[in-house]
C-alpha positions, -999 to 999 in steps of 0.1 A, spaced: -235 180 -242 -262 185 -217 -279 214 -235 -288 195 -267 -299 164 -248 -320 186 -224 -336 204 -254 -344 170 -271 -359 157 -239 -381 187 -234 -393 186 -270 -400 149 -267 -420 153 -235 -440 181 -249 -448 161 -280 -459 130 -260 -482 151 -237 -500 165 -268 -501 132 -285 -516 115 -255 -547 136 -259 -554 118 -292 -549 83 -278 -586 76 -272 -595 87 -307 -568 64 -322 -581 35 -301 -616 41 -315 -601 40 -350 -584 7 -342 -617 -8 -330 -637 6 -359 -613 -7 -385 -616 -41 -368 -653 -40 -375 -645 -35 -412 -619 -63 -413 -643 -87 -396 -667 -80 -425 -638 -87 -449 -638 -50 -459 -602 -39 -465 -611 -8 -485 -625 13 -456 -594 8 -434 -572 17 -464 -592 50 -470 -590 58 -432 -553 53 -432 -547 72 -464 -568 101 -451 -548 102 -418 -515 100 -436 -523 128 -461 -538 150 -434 -508 144 -411 -483 152 -438 -502 184 -449 -508 196 -414 -472 189 -404 -460 210 -433 -485 238 -425 -481 239 -387 -443 234 -386 -438 260 -412 -456 287 -392 -445 275 -357 -408 266 -362 -401 276 -326 -426 250 -313 -420 223 -339 -427 194 -315 -460 209 -304 -470 217 -340 -462 181 -351 -482 166 -322 -512 189 -329 -511 179 -366 -511 142 -357 -540 147 -333 -561 166 -358 -553 140 -385 -565 113 -362 -598 132 -355 -604 136 -392 -598 98 -398 -622 89 -370 -649 112 -383 -647 96 -417 -646 61 -402 -677 68 -380 -696 82 -410 -687 51 -430 -697 27 -402 -730 44 -398 -736 44 -435 -729 7 -439 -750 -1 -407 -720 -16 -389 -722 9 -360 -741 -8 -332 -776 6 -328 -787 8 -301 -753 9 -283 -757 -17 -256 -731 -20 -229 -718 -56 -224 -728 -74 -192 -708 -94 -168 -713 -127 -187 -698 -111 -218 -665 -103 -203 -653 -139 -197 -650 -151 -233 -637 -117 -243 -609 -117 -217 -599 -153 -225 -591 -143 -261 -583 -106 -259 -561 -109 -227 -532 -128 -244 -535 -105 -275 -532 -75 -252 -502 -89 -235 -486 -98 -268 -489 -62 -280 -476 -49 -247 -445 -71 -249 -438 -58 -284 -442 -22 -273 -419 -28 -244 -393 -43 -266 -391 -13 -289 -393 11 -259 -364 -8 -244 -343 -4 -275 -351 33 -278 -342 38 -241 -307 22 -246 -302 40 -279 -309 74 -262 -281 67 -237 -256 63 -265 -255 99 -277 -275 121 -299 -262 108 -333 -270 72 -324 -303 81 -309 -313 100 -340 -301 71 -363 -320 46 -342 -352 67 -345 -348 68 -383 -343 30 -383 -375 25 -363 -394 47 -387 -381 28 -417 -389 -5 -399 -425 6 -393 -429 20 -428 -417 -13 -444 -417 -44 -423 -446 -35 -401 -466 -18 -429 -465 -49 -451 -466 -75 -423 -495 -62 -403 -520 -66 -433 -508 -102 -436 -516 -108 -399 -550 -92 -404 -557 -112 -435 -549 -144 -416 -571 -134 -387 -599 -124 -411 -600 -153 -435 -586 -183 -416 -608 -187 -385 -635 -205 -404 -610 -233 -412 -605 -239 -375 -643 -241 -366 -653 -277 -368 -690 -268 -373 -683 -248 -404 -695 -270 -433 -680 -247 -460 -646 -251 -442 -650 -289 -443 -657 -288 -480 -627 -266 -486 -605 -290 -467 -616 -319 -489 -607 -298 -519 -572 -292 -505 -580 -255 -500 -580 -256 -462 -557 -239 -437 -525 -254 -452 -534 -240 -487 -542 -206 -472 -510 -206 -451 -489 -215 -482 -505 -186 -501 -500 -163 -471 -463 -172 -467 -457 -168 -505 -470 -132 -502 -451 -127 -470 -418 -137 -486 -424 -113 -515 -433 -85 -491 -403 -91 -470 -380 -89 -500 -397 -57 -511 -393 -42 -475 -356 -50 -472 -349 -36 -507 -368 -4 -499 -349 1 -466 -315 -6 -484 -323 19 -511 -335 45 -486 -302 43 -466 -278 39 -495 -293 62 -521 -315 86 -502 -301 95 -467 -308 131 -475 -345 123 -471 -337 121 -433 -307 143 -426 -279 163 -442 -256 159 -411 -225 139 -424 -219 124 -390 -255 110 -388 -253 98 -424 -221 79 -415 -239 62 -386 -269 54 -407 -249 38 -435 -225 18 -413 -226 -19 -425 -225 -31 -389 -259 -15 -383 -274 -18 -418 -270 -56 -420 -289 -65 -388 -316 -39 -396 -321 -56 -430 -323 -91 -414 -349 -77 -389 -369 -61 -417 -369 -93 -437 -379 -116 -409 -406 -96 -393 -433 -99 -420 -430 -136 -419 -433 -136 -381 -464 -114 -383 -480 -137 -409 -474 -168 -388 -485 -150 -356 -518 -140 -373 -524 -176 -382 -519 -187 -346 -542 -159 -334 -569 -171 -359 -565 -206 -345 -567 -191 -309 -533 -206 -301 -517 -176 -285 -493 -193 -260 -464 -197 -285 -463 -162 -299 -466 -148 -263 -438 -170 -251 -416 -161 -280 -422 -123 -277 -415 -125 -239 -383 -144 -246 -372 -117 -271 -379 -90 -244 -359 -108 -217 -330 -117 -240 -329 -81 -252 -327 -68 -217 -300 -92 -207 -279 -86 -239 -282 -48 -237 -271 -49 -200 -241 -71 -207 -230 -53 -239 -234 -20 -222 -212 -32 -193 -185 -43 -218 -187 -10 -237 -198 -28 -269 -233 -15 -272 -238 6 -303 -264 9 -331 -253 -24 -348 -253 -45 -317 -286 -29 -306 -304 -42 -337 -285 -74 -338 
């Protein structure tokens, strides 16, 4: 009915407004962790992420327990405070390890050209991915509350598994492989002669990616088949979540995405961004076309959405 959807929309808008206040902090965290990865330091980003996750979970439990009538605002506030705590720790660690720029010099006009040439396509790539998932959520929201809720659970599982294991693989490729593609790097030349160049590194990366993809798909299947009570006790929603027509395409998506991210990270390391940008743009356009056609035929549901 209109009332539940209106209440859901109002809560979602309130949540997004509060979360938007923490966006600058989260972007600073992204930039700061990139400093660490460029220095081949994976421990600091791990600690920052763990601190944010633990803080978010604890504050969610504390705030939502005492503000049940404003659960959306309490959840947004807890996420924002957790982001502030993570950034404070990251800033302290960067200053301690002398990675924070001192003095802080603003870039000049000549610095922007090389930066935009590389960062521009990466930015577009991330934008296309965000638009793809936003598009899926928009269509799912029009299919009724149970399907919208099930889709949101699927998205959460997808990010907790496929994205969580695939993103570090992309980062690893971007951190360790660029030297192989720089002709002036003598160490890279020696590594190539020892058969430990980019092909060796890519084989190792894909081996890990396949293992991670299998782990991610198994984790999603177990969560949906054995632990739906982790997400909801509504029998109608549980039936939507466990429908084979929806679970199978989700598992395929979860299995393929870590491999895609590993290969994409390799192309970013080689500064060959045209192919991943074209592929992501094709995915976005094909999604829009298929959603429109299936919606017109009355065949758009959770399974076809993820297929």
